C-alpha positions in Angstrom: -22.8 -4.1 5.5 -22.3 -1.5 7.5 -22.2 2.4 6.6 -19.0 3.3 6.1 -17.2 6.3 4.6 -13.9 6.8 2.7 -12.5 10.5 3.1 -8.6 11.9 3.1 -6.8 11.8 6.3 -6.8 15.0 8.9 -3.8 16.1 10.2 -5.1 16.0 13.6 -5.3 12.3 13.5 -2.0 10.8 12.3 -1.3 9.2 15.1 -4.6 7.6 15.3 -4.3 6.2 11.5 -0.3 5.2 12.4 -2.1 3.1 15.4 -4.7 2.0 12.8 -2.2 0.6 10.8 0.3 -1.0 13.3 -2.7 -2.8 14.8 -3.7 -4.0 11.1 0.0 -5.4 10.6 1.3 -6.4 13.6 2.9 -10.3 13.7 1.7 -10.2 10.4 4.8 -10.2 8.1 7.3 -10.1 10.5 7.2 -10.0 14.6 5.9 -6.7 15.2 6.1 -4.5 12.0 7.5 -1.5 10.4 4.3 -0.2 8.4 3.0 2.4 10.9 6.8 3.9 10.8 6.6 3.5 7.0 3.8 5.9 6.8 5.2 8.5 9.3 8.1 8.8 6.8 6.0 8.6 3.6 3.7 11.3 4.6 6.8 13.8 4.3 8.8 12.3 0.8 8.2 14.5 -2.3 6.8 11.9 -4.4 3.7 11.5 -1.5 0.3 12.1 -3.0 -1.7 13.6 -0.5 -5.2 13.7 -2.3 -5.1 9.1 -2.2 -4.4 9.4 1.2 -7.5 8.1 2.2 -9.3 6.5 6.0 -12.5 4.2 6.0 -14.6 4.9 8.7 -17.8 4.0 10.2 -20.1 5.2 12.4 -20.0 3.5 15.9 -22.3 4.5 19.6 -22.5 8.1 17.8 -18.5 8.6 17.1 -16.3 8.3 13.9 -14.2 4.9 14.3 -11.4 4.9 12.0 -11.4 1.2 10.1 -9.0 1.4 7.1 -6.2 3.7 5.6 -4.5 3.5 2.4 -1.5 5.7 1.1 -0.3 6.5 -2.8 3.2 7.4 -3.9 4.3 8.5 -7.4 6.4 6.3 -8.9 8.2 5.3 -12.2 9.3 2.4 -15.0 12.8 3.0 -16.4 12.0 1.8 -19.7 14.9 -0.7 -21.7 14.5 2.1 -24.7 15.9 4.6 -22.0 12.2 6.4 -21.3 10.5 6.9 -18.0 6.8 5.8 -17.6 5.7 7.6 -15.0 3.0 4.9 -12.4 2.1 5.0 -9.0 2.4 2.8 -6.4 0.0 2.2 -3.0 0.3 0.7 0.8 0.3 0.6 3.2 -3.3 -0.5 2.7 -4.5 -1.9 5.8 -8.0 -2.5 7.7 -8.3 -2.9 11.2 -8.1 -6.4 12.8 -11.9 -6.3 14.1 -13.2 -5.7 10.3 -10.8 -7.8 8.3 -12.8 -10.3 5.9 -15.7 -8.3 5.7 -15.3 -6.9 1.9 -13.6 -3.2 3.6 -10.3 -4.0 2.0 -11.9 -4.4 -1.6 -14.1 -1.5 -1.4 -11.4 0.6 0.1 -8.6 -0.4 -2.6 -11.5 0.3 -5.9 -12.2 3.6 -4.4 -8.6 4.7 -4.3 -7.9 3.1 -8.0 -11.1 4.8 -9.2 -10.0 8.0 -7.6 -6.2 7.5 -8.9 -7.7 7.3 -12.4 -9.9 10.3 -12.0 -6.7 12.4 -11.0 -5.0 11.1 -14.3 -2.6 8.2 -12.9 -2.5 5.5 -16.0 -0.7 2.8 -13.9 0.2 0.9 -11.0 2.8 -1.2 -10.0 3.6 -3.0 -6.4 3.9 -5.7 -4.1 0.9 -7.7 -3.4 -1.0 -11.0 -2.8 -2.8 -12.0 -6.3 -5.4 -13.7 -4.7 -6.8 -10.5 -3.0 -5.8 -7.9 -5.9 -6.6 -10.0 -8.5 -10.6 -9.7 -7.8 -9.6 -6.0 -8.2 -7.6 -6.3 -11.9 -4.7 -6.7 -10.5 -2.6 -9.2 -12.8 1.4 -10.1 -12.7 3.9 -7.1 -13.6 5.8 -9.6 -15.7 2.5 -10.3 -18.0 3.3 -6.4 -19.5 7.2 -7.0 -19.7 7.8 -5.0 -16.2 10.4 -6.6 -14.0 11.5 -6.1 -10.4 14.6 -4.1 -9.5 17.4 -6.2 -8.2 15.3 -9.6 -8.7 17.7 -11.9 -11.0 16.3 -13.5 -13.9 14.1 -16.7 -13.4 13.0 -15.7 -9.6 9.8 -15.9 -8.6 8.1 -12.8 -8.9 4.7 -13.5 -8.2 4.5 -11.4 -5.8 4.8 -8.1 -8.0 1.2 -7.1 -9.2 0.3 -3.9 -12.0 -3.0 -2.7 -13.3 -3.6 -0.3 -16.3 -5.7 2.6 -15.2 -5.8 3.7 -18.7 -6.5 0.7 -21.0 -3.1 0.0 -23.2 -0.7 2.3 -21.0 1.2 -1.0 -20.7 1.2 -2.0 -24.5 4.6 -2.8 -25.6 6.2 -2.1 -22.6 9.3 -3.3 -21.5 11.5 -1.9 -18.0 12.0 -2.2 -14.4 10.3 -0.8 -11.7 12.0 -0.3 -8.0 10.2 0.6 -5.0 10.6 4.4 -4.1 13.4 4.4 -1.2 11.1 5.8 0.9 9.8 2.5 1.8 13.1 0.9 3.1 13.4 2.5 6.7 16.3 1.6 9.1 15.0 -0.7 11.8 16.1 0.5 14.7 14.6 4.2 13.9 11.0 2.0 14.0 11.5 0.0 16.5 12.6 3.8 18.7 9.2 5.5 16.9 7.2 1.9 18.1 7.9 2.9 21.8 5.7 6.0 21.9 2.7 3.6 21.4 1.3 1.0 23.7 3.7 -1.8 24.5 2.6 -5.0 21.9 4.6 -8.6 22.4 6.5 -9.2 18.8 5.4 -13.0 18.0 7.4 -15.4 15.7 4.4 -16.8 13.8 4.2 -19.4 10.7 3.5 -17.6 7.4 5.7 -14.7 7.9 8.1 -13.5 5.6 10.9 -11.9 7.5 
């Protein structure tokens, strides 16, 4: 594997990182994508964790090339007993298409989780594919008694994952998680934001979710 560096995002490269996210997610879950605009919005949210706003780079011809990124947000579980359990969530996390399926995504994920643990975060919930995230210790959130906000009882919750960063943190927990509101962006605003980037064709492809 090529030598890589993981570091904090620099203010002057924000648009380059947004373009990286755009390339990573374009036509993956929907025609086009929203994730680069989501990142743009998240940076200004009070729940954003600057210390966990990371990029992955490689040396390419003597220059540093951005190939991956991840951001994290403070979140919470509203427990059935009325208490609030602080956690974090993550995403977008993306790897440039030229470097996907080479192990970089797992390296970046494991790195940010380790750094979060060192900062004192004790648990993570978010939406993802168990086939990938299970390799880094995630399991179904339902196994911990954690429900996804608004999901009817008996509905498929296999997309909703969790991981303890401190052993036993989710023990005896029953409660509900709601994705931070900053993730729910206006699609018309996202389209307007996207017009500042190089035009790309939106395609309807098999396997997309929306």
